[in-house]
C-alpha positions, 0 to 999 in steps of 0.5 A: 819119819820126819815130817816136812818143815821146809818148802822147796820149788821144783822149777821145770820139774818134768817127770822127776819128783823129790826122791830123784834129786840130789841127797840134800832134798831127799832128806825127808825134810822137804815139801816139793812144789812142782812147777813146769811149762808142760801140763802133761807132768801134772805140775802143781803151778803150771808156768814158765821160768821168765814169769813165775807171778803165781808164786808168792814173793818170800814164799819158798825155803829153796829152789831147785832148777835143772837144766832150764836156763839154757832154754831162754834168750840171753837177755832173759837170763837175769829175768829168770834169776830174779824170779828165782830170787824173788820167790825165796825167803830171805834165808833161802837158796837156789841150787842151779845145774845147767851145761858147762859150754866150756867143757866141749871146747876139746871136742868141738876143736876135734870135730866131734860135734855128733859123737855121744859124750855121755848117756841119759835117760833120754838117750845119747848126748852129743856136743850138738845136743848141749850147744842147741838142745836135745835133738829127739825132744825137738823133733817130736815138737818140744820146741822148748827144748831148744837151747837159746844161750850158754854158760861158763862158770864165770859168766854164770856167776855174773848173771847170778850177781847181776840178779841180786844173789849175795853168795854164790858157790859154783862147782863141776859135778865130778871131774870131766863133767859137762854141767855146772853146779850152783848153790846161790842164796838170798843173803850173805853167808859165811864161807864155811856155811856155803861150802856146807850147802855145796857138800850137801846139794852136789853129789860127787857121782851119779846119774846125769840129767 
């Protein structure tokens, strides 16, 4: 088996570990460093995404963030993304996924606020959960699960540019998806290189978060 030669910071890891993530991080070459706000998940780094000062500058080959950036206020988004960029090596990149608020337009226009859109390990997910956060988790006192902002592909691209990311690729996971998927690099990349990265880290179909 290949010894891990690269380090990935798994931001907001929760209970998930490397083998649960996208195929690009599951090829035996990555060592996972787990960061989370909840000590019950036994992260390597206990902290928040607005202040990752315990993670050194230019120390990570990659960063993975699944469904975290919608949990901060709009004015904090660029702060979070700058933290993501800060910890990356010059050759580093971030893989980020979050809800695509634009996908809710049809459901909301039809009044289907409470109807499940899909199932997940946390139970059925309805438009209201995507808008405001997973209701069952918040009810249990996990108030950090509340959603405080939302993104379209264009608004997320603008935030990443403002944070200093040089090359950005944004896609939907599959047709009809409710998530945006992003690869963003610290330094400029040729279009072909960015496209190859997107092919490695975006899966065509699989379990939702």
